[in-house]
N, C-alpha and C positions, 0 to 999 in steps of 0.2 A: 299699850302705852305704859311706860314705867311710872311707878309711884313718884309723885312730886313734879313730874314734867308738865309743863304747860300743854294744854290742848291747842293744836294749830288749826285755826279755822280760816278757810279761804272764803271771803265774801265776794261773790260773783255778781256783777252789776253792769248796767249800760244796755248793750245789746242792739240788734237790728230790729227795733220796735218803735212804733209811734209813741210809746211810753218810756222812751230812753231817759228823758230828764226825770221822770217820776222815780225811775229805778235808782238814779244817782242820789236823789234825796233820801230814799228808803235805806240805801246802803250806808249813807253817812250816819243816819240815826242808829243803825245796827252796830256799825264799827265804833261809834262813841259809847254805845250802851254795853258792849261786851267788857266784862271785868278783865283788865289787863294783868291782874295778878294770876288769873286762872287761864287766860287765853293769849296765845300769840295770834294777832290778827294780820292776815295777809290779804290785801286788796287785789282783786282781779277785775280789771276793767275790760269790757268787750265794746269795741268802738262801733259806731253806726255802720261801718263797713264790714264788721265781723272780726276784726283783729283782736287778739287777746294780749293784754299788757299787765305788767306789774310795776311796783316801785313805790317808794314812800310818798311822793307827791299825790298819789291817788287817795291817800287818807284825808286830804284837805279839800273840802268842798270848793274853796276858792280857786283851786287849780283848774277847775272846769269852766272858768270864764272864757278861756281861749281853747286852743287845740292842745289838750293835755299830753297827747302822744308825741308832741314835738319837744317836750321837756327832756333834757339829757339824762335825767335820773329815772325816766320811764323806759322800760325795755319790753320786748316781745316775749311771750311765753306760750306754752301749750299745756293742756291737761294730758297727763300720761294715760294712754288707754290700756297699759299693761297692768293686769290685776295683781301682779307681784310687786309693783312699785306704785303705791298710791301717792300721787303728787303732781307737781307742776314742773315741767321741763323749761328751765329758764334759758334764755338766749338759744332757742332751738336751732337757729340758722347760723350759729357761731362758726367762724372760719378757723384758719390755722392758728391764729394768735389769741383767740378767745374760745374757751371751752364752755359748752353747755353743761348745766348741772341740774340735778333733781332736788326739788324742795319737798320734803315729806309733808303730806296734808292728812289730818285726822278726820276732819268733817268739812264739807262744803256747805255754805249758807247761801243759797240762791236768792237774789233779790231783783232779778230781771222780771219786770212786769210785762204781760201781754205776749206777743209773738216771740217765739224762739226762747222763751224763758219760763213762762207760766203755762204753756200749752202742752207740756210733756216732752218737748224736744230736748231741752237741757237735761231733764230728768232721765231720759233714755240714754244720753251720753254718760251720765254719772252712773247709771246702772251697768253700762258696758264696762266702765272702769272699776266697778265694784267698790266705790268709795261712799261712805255714809253721807247723806245729805239731808238738810232740813226741809220739812214740808211734805206736801202730797207727792205720791209716787207717780209714775208715768201715766197710768190709767186715770187716776183721780184728777190729775192736773189737766189732761187732755179733755176729759168729760166736762169738768167745770168750766173750762175756757170756751167750750163750744156750746152756746146757749141752746141751740136746736137739739143737739144730742143729749144735753143735760135734761131738757124738758122730757124727752122720751123716757129716760131712766126714772126720773122723779114721778112722772105720771104713772108708770108701772107700779111704783111703790105707794100710790094713793096719796101723794102729797099735793095739796091744792095749788093750782097755778092759774094765772089770769089767762083768758082766751087769747089765742094768737094764731098767726099763720106765717109761713115762710116761703120764700121763692128764690130762684137763682137769678143772678145778675143778667144772664142772657135773656131770661124771660122779660125782664124790664126793658132791655134793649129792643127785643122783638115786638112787644105789644104793651107799651106802658098804659095805654088807655084801658085795656081789659083788666090789668092788675089794679089800677086805681078804682075801677068800678067794683071789682070783687071786694076790695078792702072797705070801701064806703058802704057797700051793701051789707057787709058782715058786722062792722063795728060802728059804735057811736063815737063822736068826738069826746075827748081827745084820744089819739093813739100815739104810741111811742115806737120809734124806728131805731133798730139796732143792727150793726154788723153782727154776724153770727159769732165771731170771735173778737177778742180785744176787750178793753175796759177803760176806766178812768173818764167815762163820758165822751171819749173821743169818737167822732163819727155818729153819735147818737143824736136824736132829735125828737121834739114833740110837735105834733101837728093838730091844729084845731080847724083846719079847712083844707080844701083840695090843693091849693097852691103851696101851702106849707108842707103838705104830704109829699107832693112831687119833688120839692126842693130837698126835703130831708132824705128821701130815697136816693136822689142823685148824689148827695154827700156820702151816704152809707155805702154806696157801691164802689166808692174809691178805696174802701178799707177792707172789703171782703167780697167774695163771689156769691155768698148766701146772705140773705137779709131776713130779719125777723121783725114782724109787726105785731105789737101787743096792744090789747085793749087797755086804755087808761082807766084807772079806778078813781072816780070822783069822791070827794069827802073822806079820803083815807089819810092815814098818817104812815110815814115810813118808820119801821122798827128794825133795828139791827141787833144781831146776836153773834158772838164769836164762839167757836167750838175748838177745843184743845184736846189732843190725845191721839192714840193709835188703836186700831182694832176695836175691841169691845170696851176698852177703858177710855170713855169720852166724857167730857164735862162741858157744860155751857156757862158762858159768862152772864153777868147782868145784862139787861136790855138797855138800849139807848133809843131816843127819838131825835134824829137830826132835825134841825130847824134851818130853813133857808127862805130867802125872799124870792128865789127862783123856783120854777116848777120841778126841777130836779137838781141835785148837787152838781156844781160845776167842777171842772178840772182843778181850778185854783183852790176852791173850798175844800176839796178832798185832800190836798197834799201840802199846803203851805203853812200848816200849823205845827207839825211835828208831834211826837208821841205825848208830850206834856201839854202843848197848846190845844190839841184837838179836843181835850177834855172839856174846854170851855168855848170851843169854836161853834157856837150856835147849836147846842144839843142839850137834851135833858137826860141825865143819868142819875138814877135808874128811870126808865120810861114810866110815865104815869098811867100804868095799867093795873088792873086788879090782880091778885095773886093767882087766880085760876087761869086767866088769859096769859099771864106771864109764863107760867109753867107749861102751858100748851105750846107756846111759841118756842120755848127752850127745847121741848121734846121734839118738835118738828125740825128744829135746827140739827139736833143730834141724828135724827132719822135721815135727813138729807145728806149729812156728812158721811154717814155710814153707807148710804146708797151708792155713793161714788167711790167707796173704799178710801175715804179720806185719811190722811196721816198728817200729824203736826198741827197745823192751825188753818182756820178759814174764818171769814166773816160772812154771815148769811143774812141777806136783806129780805124783809117782808113788807107787804102792804097790809094794813090793818084798819078795819072800821070798828072803833071801840064800842060804838053804840049797839051794833049788831053782833060784835065779836067775830065777824068774818075775817079770815086770814088767808093771804095768798103769798107763796114764796116768790120773790123777785129774781134773785141770782145768788150763786155761791162764788165767793171771791177767795181763791186759795192763796193769794198773795196780797192781802189787804194793805193799804197804805198805813205806814207806821205799825204794821202787824197788829192792828186793833188794840194797841197797848193800853189806851185809855179805858177800854172795857175791862181789861184784866186788872188794871190798877184799882178800879172800883170793886172788883171781885177779890181784892186782897193780894194781888200778885204784882209786884213792882216790875219795871221794864227789864232790869238786869236779871231778875228771877225768871221772867218769861223767856228771855234768851237762853238762860241755863236749861230750862225745861225743854225748849225746842232742840237744843244740841243733844240732850239726853234722849229725847224721842227719836232723833235721827240715828243715833247709835243703836237704840233698841230695835228699830225697823231693820237695820242692817244685820243685826244678830238673828232676827227672825228669818230674814231672807237666806242666811247661811244654813238654816235648817233644811232648806230644799236641796234635793239631789239634782245635779246638773250633769252627772257622768253616768252613762250606761254603756257598759262594754258588751260587745257581741262578736259573733263570727261573721258578720255580714260582709265585711270587706274581703275576708279570705274566701268565703263562698262565692262572691261575685267574681273574684279573680279566677277561681277554679272553673266556674261556668263559662267565663269568657275564654279561657284556654281551651276547654272542650269544644266550644262552638267554633273555634278557628281551625279544628282538625279537618283535614281533607280539602280545605279551601286553598286555591292557588293564590300566591302572593305576587303582586306585580310591582315592578319598580320602573321608574322613568329616569332616563339619563338627562 
């Protein structure tokens, strides 16, 4: 990029996900937060059906009250998979009288929560196109999004987790009574039921008796084929910490203690306050823990982020019993609502500065990737051709009319 030119950032949001609306809210916050003197912001909306769109109306949150794709100023586009041309192909199906064109993109800022955006699929597409992008890479995104796989990795690293079991949706269909008996035999009430993938409390439930357990599992099976049941921890507080950085250069934010009149944060509580409002949305920052316990949780957060090969940013949630100082990791969220901006504000980093750092981290990760060699020249094709030619000697060839 030449000196003085704005950095072109494509903010990708929406998507084929139950967290579609969450993504639109997060994208709106990011697009408003990016410094327009430094960045040219290009909105890229992925519809619920999977279509990709661009256009000025996508910058306005009010445009999504109806079908935004019906707006005359909104047009289809595609991400160019050609590594020689980083950008968006505008009007890719243009006919004789309208020509498609390529809009150069410097960095992609994904804000699609959940399926097809937070689970490594979008990241894999961006890796194929070799375009720098914000946040965790393919592996880290996929691991963190799958609670069952993440547990396996974190347990191997010695990070404390609450007791849990998982099962397949088909097992529930085949013999629900056996599964209910197994869960109730192994755990005390309450238990928490989660689809293996997804987030934003969608499809999750708390059960304090058998009927609620049965109903919660029924709901969860609508959102994933694998279900995770975790032991509820009584007398605990939830503590959240954000981690920022790439590779070995990681740092942790201050801690927060969310407060809620519910047993766990609801969908609306998580996303309707924005990066400024979340700071006062029923939470204590910094969390009222002693220095030793605070440092221990921050170190666990960094260890967990490193265990999944995290890049960019994540919010990591813990369950803590302050009186005994027992700590369990709850989950790693690689695309936290409002990008956990309120935690970094309390750590001395304003929202626009956080966005700057995330863009810089995306570029740094892409530079590191380019140090890898992807080209290995050999004589394999020539040798295979020669052997194939020799193997055909002496054989009769047949033709059919």
